[in-house]
C-alpha positions in Angstrom: 0.0 0.0 0.0 3.0 2.3 0.6 4.0 2.0 -3.0 0.4 2.7 -4.1 0.1 5.8 -1.9 3.5 7.1 -3.2 2.6 6.5 -6.8 -0.8 8.2 -6.4 1.0 11.2 -4.7 3.6 11.5 -7.3 1.1 11.3 -10.1 -1.2 13.8 -8.5 1.5 16.4 -7.9 3.0 16.0 -11.3 -0.3 16.1 -13.1 -1.4 19.2 -11.2 1.9 20.9 -12.1 1.8 20.0 -15.8 -1.9 20.8 -16.0 -1.0 24.3 -14.9 1.4 24.7 -17.9 -1.1 23.0 -20.2 -4.1 25.2 -19.3 -2.0 28.4 -19.5 -0.5 27.4 -22.8 -4.0 26.7 -24.3 -5.4 29.9 -22.9 -2.5 31.8 -24.5 -3.0 30.0 -27.8 0.2 28.0 -27.8 0.3 24.8 -29.7 0.8 21.8 -27.3 2.2 18.8 -29.1 1.9 16.3 -26.2 0.6 16.3 -22.7 2.1 13.3 -20.8 1.9 11.9 -17.3 4.9 9.7 -16.5 8.1 9.1 -18.5 9.3 6.3 -20.7 7.3 4.1 -23.1 3.6 5.0 -23.5 1.0 2.7 -21.9 -1.8 4.6 -23.4 -2.0 7.4 -25.9 -4.7 9.3 -27.8 -4.5 12.0 -30.3 -7.1 14.7 -29.9 -6.9 17.6 -32.2 -3.3 18.9 -32.3 -2.3 17.3 -28.9 -1.3 13.8 -28.1 -2.4 12.7 -24.6 -0.2 10.0 -23.1 0.1 7.9 -20.0 3.7 6.6 -19.7 5.2 3.7 -17.8 7.4 5.4 -15.2 5.3 7.5 -12.7 8.1 9.9 -11.7 7.6 12.7 -14.1 5.5 14.2 -16.9 5.6 17.0 -19.4 3.7 19.5 -21.5 5.5 19.6 -24.8 4.9 22.9 -26.5 5.8 23.8 -30.0 8.9 26.1 -30.0 9.6 25.5 -26.3 13.3 24.6 -26.6 13.9 25.3 -30.2 13.1 27.9 -32.8 9.8 27.5 -34.7 8.2 29.4 -37.5 4.7 28.4 -36.3 2.8 31.6 -35.3 1.4 29.6 -32.3 4.8 28.4 -31.1 5.9 29.2 -27.6 8.9 31.1 -28.8 6.8 33.5 -30.9 4.5 34.5 -28.1 4.8 37.8 -26.1 7.0 37.7 -23.0 4.1 38.2 -20.6 2.3 35.2 -22.0 5.5 33.1 -21.8 5.9 34.2 -18.2 2.3 33.1 -17.3 2.8 29.7 -18.9 6.1 29.1 -17.1 4.8 30.2 -13.7 1.5 28.3 -14.0 2.9 24.9 -13.0 4.3 26.2 -9.7 1.2 28.2 -9.1 -1.0 25.1 -9.4 1.2 23.3 -6.9 1.0 26.2 -4.5 -2.8 26.3 -5.0 -3.0 22.5 -4.3 -1.0 23.0 -1.1 -3.4 25.7 0.1 -6.5 23.7 -0.8 -5.2 20.6 1.0 -4.3 22.5 4.1 -7.8 24.2 4.1 -9.4 20.7 3.9 -7.3 19.5 6.8 -8.2 22.6 8.9 -11.9 22.1 8.1 -11.7 18.4 8.9 -9.7 18.6 12.1 -11.0 22.0 13.2 -9.1 25.1 14.0 -8.1 25.6 17.7 -9.7 28.6 19.4 -8.9 30.4 22.6 -12.1 29.0 24.2 -11.6 26.0 26.6 -13.3 22.8 25.7 -12.1 20.5 28.5 -10.5 21.0 31.9 -8.6 18.2 33.5 -10.1 17.0 36.7 -7.9 17.9 39.7 -5.5 19.8 37.4 -4.1 23.3 38.1 -6.8 25.0 35.9 -9.6 23.1 37.7 -8.3 24.1 41.1 -8.0 27.7 39.9 -11.7 27.7 39.0 -11.3 27.7 35.2 -14.3 26.0 33.5 -15.2 24.6 30.1 -16.6 27.4 27.9 -14.3 30.1 29.3 -12.6 32.2 26.6 -9.0 33.1 27.5 -8.5 36.8 26.7 -5.1 37.4 28.4 -2.2 35.7 30.1 -0.4 37.8 32.8 -2.0 40.9 31.3 -0.7 40.1 27.8 -3.6 39.9 25.3 -4.4 36.6 23.7 -5.3 36.4 20.0 -4.7 32.7 19.3 -3.9 29.4 21.0 -0.2 29.8 20.5 -0.3 32.9 22.6 -1.6 30.8 25.4 1.0 28.1 25.0 3.8 30.8 25.0 2.3 32.6 28.0 2.1 29.4 30.1 5.5 28.2 28.9 7.2 31.5 29.8 5.6 31.8 33.2 7.3 30.9 36.5 5.4 28.8 39.1 2.0 30.4 38.5 0.1 32.4 35.9 -2.8 34.9 36.0 -5.4 34.0 33.4 -8.0 36.5 32.3 -11.1 34.8 31.0 -14.4 35.9 29.5 -17.2 33.8 31.1 -20.6 34.6 29.5 -19.8 38.3 29.2 -18.1 38.6 32.6 -14.3 39.0 32.8 -12.5 37.2 35.5 -8.9 37.0 36.6 -7.9 33.6 37.9 -4.5 32.6 39.3 -3.4 29.1 38.5 -0.4 27.1 39.7 1.6 25.3 37.0 2.7 21.6 36.8 5.1 19.7 34.6 3.9 17.6 31.7 4.2 13.8 31.8 5.9 13.5 28.4 9.4 14.1 29.8 9.8 17.5 28.0 9.5 19.5 31.1 6.8 21.7 29.6 4.6 23.7 32.0 0.9 22.8 31.8 -2.3 23.7 33.6 -4.6 21.0 32.2 -6.9 22.6 29.5 -7.9 21.5 26.0 -8.9 24.1 23.4 -12.3 24.0 21.6 -12.0 23.4 17.8 -14.0 25.4 15.3 -15.2 23.8 12.1 -15.8 26.9 10.0 -15.1 27.4 6.3 -13.8 30.9 6.6 -11.6 30.0 9.6 -10.3 27.0 7.6 -9.4 29.2 4.6 -7.6 31.6 6.9 -5.8 28.8 8.7 -4.9 26.9 5.5 -3.5 30.1 3.9 -1.5 31.0 7.0 -0.1 27.5 7.4 1.0 27.6 3.7 2.8 30.8 4.4 4.5 29.4 7.5 5.6 26.3 5.5 7.0 28.6 2.8 9.1 30.5 5.2 10.4 27.3 6.7 11.4 25.9 3.3 12.9 29.2 2.3 15.1 29.1 5.4 16.1 25.5 4.6 17.1 26.4 1.0 19.2 29.3 2.3 20.9 26.9 4.8 21.7 24.5 1.9 23.4 27.3 -0.1 25.3 28.5 3.0 26.4 25.0 4.0 24.5 25.1 7.4 22.5 22.1 6.1 24.3 19.3 4.3 23.3 18.1 0.8 23.2 14.6 2.4 19.9 15.8 4.0 18.2 16.1 0.6 15.8 13.3 -0.3 14.4 12.0 -3.5 11.7 9.5 -4.7 13.1 6.6 -2.5 13.1 8.8 0.6 9.6 10.1 -0.2 8.4 6.5 -0.4 9.8 5.9 3.1 8.3 9.1 4.4 4.9 8.0 3.0 5.3 4.7 4.7 6.0 6.3 8.1 3.3 9.0 7.7 0.6 6.5 6.7 0.9 4.8 10.1 -0.6 7.9 11.7 -3.6 8.2 9.4 -4.9 9.8 6.2 -4.8 13.3 7.6 -1.0 13.0 8.0 -0.7 11.8 4.4 -2.7 14.8 3.2 -0.3 17.1 5.2 2.7 15.3 3.6 1.1 15.8 0.1 0.7 19.5 0.8 4.3 19.8 2.0 5.7 18.1 -1.1 3.5 20.1 -3.4 4.7 23.3 -1.9 8.3 22.0 -2.1 7.8 21.4 -5.9 6.4 24.9 -6.3 9.3 26.5 -4.6 12.1 24.4 -6.1 10.7 24.8 -9.6 10.9 28.5 -9.3 14.5 28.6 -8.3 16.5 30.6 -10.9 18.4 27.6 -12.3 18.6 26.3 -15.9 15.9 23.8 -16.9 13.7 24.8 -13.9 10.7 27.1 -14.4 12.5 29.8 -12.4 15.4 29.6 -14.8 13.1 29.8 -17.8 11.5 32.9 -16.3 14.9 34.6 -15.8 15.6 33.9 -19.5 12.3 35.4 -20.6 13.0 38.6 -18.6 16.6 38.9 -19.8 15.6 38.3 -23.5 12.9 40.9 -23.2 15.5 43.4 -22.1 18.3 42.3 -24.5 16.3 41.4 -27.6 17.8 38.7 -29.8 21.1 38.6 -28.0 20.2 35.2 -26.8 18.7 32.8 -29.4 16.2 30.1 -28.8 18.9 27.5 -29.7 21.3 29.0 -27.2 18.7 29.0 -24.4 17.7 25.4 -25.3 21.3 24.2 -25.0 21.7 25.9 -21.6 18.5 24.2 -20.3 19.8 20.9 -21.7 22.9 21.3 -19.6 20.7 22.1 -16.6 18.6 19.0 -17.2 21.8 16.9 -17.2 22.9 18.5 -13.9 19.5 17.8 -12.4 19.7 14.2 -13.5 23.2 14.0 -11.8 21.7 15.5 -8.6 18.8 13.0 -8.7 21.3 10.1 -9.0 23.2 11.6 -6.0 20.1 12.1 -3.9 18.7 8.6 -4.8 22.1 7.0 -3.8 22.0 8.8 -0.5 18.4 7.6 0.0 19.5 4.0 -0.7 22.4 4.2 1.8 20.2 5.9 4.4 17.0 3.7 4.1 17.7 0.5 2.3 21.3 -0.6 3.2 20.5 -0.6 7.0 17.8 -3.2 6.3 20.4 -5.7 5.2 22.9 -5.0 8.0 
């Protein structure tokens, strides 16, 4: 089932990405010669109009082959003959679709699991909060006179307190200040707790806000990681490829479908960000060429750009081989030791 989950995830993410390029190309009037899911020999193919639709044997890639994409073409509908702004839209559309998928998946998760609020759902019997007189239904509005806007403010307020904490709550319109002692958690982390569980809100608007905010937080986290890769703070040995993702799917599936959805959103966002890096063969590299060629005119030919992207593809293949080998050493070799 792990392999099945991984294949479905790969196919979904790649299909969404290439679908973005395909839809943008069609909308801009670019001739699409082939739209394929997978690589290698075709398992199924159908010619419809000018485009060949194909399902190929190896589910680790896909492509939207446009006329004049990497070579010069005299066709008026070729990619190379379109205005720069249309080229830019087509190039960015793949990453935009992966970003959109990430947001939608995180919204679904937030709607399903609910978004934590500052209202208390449960109070642990005999715990510090119960002894302080805190009740289910109380809305926490401040911790030690510091206003509370979200549940993380409560966690930080309790975590930074010493010995006891003053909690201001709204109870049916009446504001109360209650002093609670703190205790240590039982999980061995030494966290300070008072024994309360937040109420979760299943609301579409809240889920949209939460899903969008979580996407932004994940983006900042990935941006920081990419920066650390370039500065050497994070080793390239930490990179993972298809083999590592299969193992991640296997580990994540043990915790349930929601965790698989979260992993899907994470990888989709990763694809969006990595594809927009300004490197040859990646969408970000193609966007840079579009901008440069708009400024410099015909100083860079389609053939020259195509050769540079080809070199970029070869380097990406080399990186993929390196990453896959690292995954094999990290995940597979220990099984036989």
